C-alpha positions in Angstrom: -10.8 25.8 12.7 -14.2 24.6 11.6 -15.0 21.4 9.6 -15.3 23.3 6.3 -11.8 24.8 6.7 -10.4 21.4 7.6 -11.9 19.9 4.5 -10.7 22.7 2.3 -7.2 22.6 3.8 -7.0 18.8 3.4 -8.0 19.0 -0.3 -5.4 21.8 -0.8 -2.7 19.7 0.8 -3.4 16.6 -1.3 -3.8 18.6 -4.5 -0.5 20.2 -3.9 1.0 16.8 -3.2 -0.4 15.7 -6.6 1.1 18.7 -8.4 4.4 18.1 -6.6 4.6 14.6 -8.1 4.1 15.7 -11.7 2.4 17.8 -14.3 -0.2 15.2 -15.2 -3.8 14.8 -14.4 -3.1 11.4 -13.0 -1.2 12.9 -10.1 -4.0 15.3 -9.4 -6.5 12.4 -9.3 -4.2 10.5 -7.1 -4.1 13.5 -4.6 -7.9 14.0 -4.8 -8.5 10.3 -4.1 -6.4 10.5 -1.0 -8.2 13.6 0.1 -11.6 11.8 -0.5 -10.4 8.8 1.4 -9.7 10.8 4.5 -12.8 12.9 4.3 -15.2 10.6 6.3 -12.8 10.6 9.2 -12.5 14.4 9.1 -16.2 15.0 8.8 -17.1 12.5 11.6 -14.1 13.6 13.7 -12.7 10.1 13.9 -9.3 10.8 12.2 -7.3 10.3 15.5 -9.1 7.2 16.7 -7.4 4.6 14.6 -3.7 5.3 15.3 -3.0 2.1 17.3 -1.6 -1.1 15.8 -4.3 -3.2 14.4 -5.3 -6.3 16.4 -3.0 -5.2 19.2 -2.1 -8.1 21.5 -4.1 -10.6 19.4 -2.8 -13.2 16.9 -5.6 -12.6 14.3 -7.7 -9.5 13.5 -11.4 -9.6 14.1 -13.8 -9.3 11.1 -14.1 -5.4 11.4 -10.2 -5.1 11.5 -9.8 -7.4 8.6 -12.4 -5.6 6.5 -10.7 -2.3 7.3 -7.3 -3.6 6.2 -8.7 -4.9 3.0 -10.6 -1.7 2.3 -7.5 0.4 2.9 -5.4 -1.8 0.7 -7.9 -1.8 -2.1 -8.4 2.0 -2.0 -4.6 2.5 -1.9 -4.1 0.3 -4.9 -6.8 2.1 -6.9 -5.0 5.4 -6.1 -1.7 4.0 -7.2 -3.1 3.0 -10.5 -3.5 6.7 -11.3 -0.1 7.5 -9.9 1.6 5.0 -12.2 -0.5 5.5 -15.3 0.7 7.6 -18.3 -2.7 9.3 -18.6 -6.2 9.2 -17.3 -7.4 7.0 -20.2 -4.8 4.4 -19.4 -5.7 4.5 -15.7 -9.4 4.0 -16.4 -8.7 1.2 -18.9 -6.5 -0.5 -16.3 -9.2 -0.2 -13.6 -11.8 -1.5 -16.1 -9.7 -4.6 -16.7 -9.2 -5.1 -12.9 -12.9 -4.9 -12.2 -14.0 -7.1 -15.1 -15.4 -10.6 -14.7 -11.7 -11.8 -14.7 -11.5 -10.6 -11.1 -13.3 -13.7 -9.9 -11.4 -16.2 -12.1 -8.6 -18.4 -11.0 -5.3 -17.0 -12.5 -3.9 -19.0 -15.3 -0.3 -18.1 -14.4 0.4 -18.8 -10.7 4.0 -17.8 -9.7 4.2 -20.2 -6.8 7.7 -19.1 -5.7 6.7 -15.4 -5.6 3.5 -16.2 -3.7 5.5 -18.3 -1.2 8.0 -15.5 -0.6 5.2 -13.0 -0.4 3.4 -15.1 2.2 6.5 -15.4 4.3 7.1 -11.6 4.2 3.4 -10.9 5.0 3.6 -13.3 8.0 6.8 -11.6 9.2 5.2 -8.2 8.9 2.0 -9.4 10.7 3.8 -11.1 13.6 6.2 -8.1 14.0 3.6 -5.4 13.6 3.8 -4.2 17.2 7.5 -3.5 17.0 9.1 -0.5 15.4 10.5 -2.8 12.7 8.8 -6.1 11.8 12.1 -8.0 11.8 12.9 -6.9 15.3 10.7 -9.7 16.7 12.6 -12.4 14.8 15.9 -11.4 13.3 17.3 -9.6 16.4 17.0 -12.8 18.4 18.7 -14.9 15.8 22.4 -15.6 15.7 24.4 -13.2 13.5 25.1 -15.8 10.9 21.4 -16.8 10.6 20.3 -13.2 10.5 22.8 -12.4 7.7 21.8 -15.5 5.8 18.2 -14.3 5.9 19.2 -10.8 4.6 21.3 -12.4 1.8 18.3 -14.6 1.0 16.0 -11.6 0.7 18.5 -9.8 -1.5 18.8 -12.8 -3.8 15.0 -13.1 -4.0 14.8 -9.5 -5.1 17.5 -9.8 -7.7 16.1 -13.1 -9.1 12.6 -11.8 -9.4 13.2 -8.2 -10.5 11.5 -8.5 -13.8 12.1 -6.0 -16.6 14.3 -3.0 -16.1 12.4 0.1 -15.2 13.7 3.6 -14.3 13.2 4.8 -10.7 9.8 6.6 -10.8 11.2 10.0 -9.6 13.8 10.1 -12.4 11.0 11.1 -14.8 10.5 14.5 -13.1 
């Protein structure tokens, strides 16, 4: 099909995905944002060029790869603000707070233990990115007792840092 039909069909798919998640404008915006995010690659016919693992065979990404990862992460987080907000007003207020001058201030509360665990998990994901599962590169070569100790450690970290109780998101539908 032509480019116009691809654009139309992509918007339909993402709008239906938004409707499927809930009867709230926030889900429609979430779907529209994802459709908008993929539009440049559909219009310029580059949507099948970036399917390889980023920085394949290299320890660190180059500047273009790093900026692509950061852009993808930022756009995804912005879309998820709409997905998790109660209404559009709350979503825009939240984004307004994110993109205020406080964005460039050093945080007053620095959860060191959470940042430490997060750094370890990001490192494991990065180093194992060329495998089907990130832990394949490490855990599968460890002894069984070390591997299970690591799994138990991860479970404990999750339980100890779970925060306030919240219902599973799909229970609201």
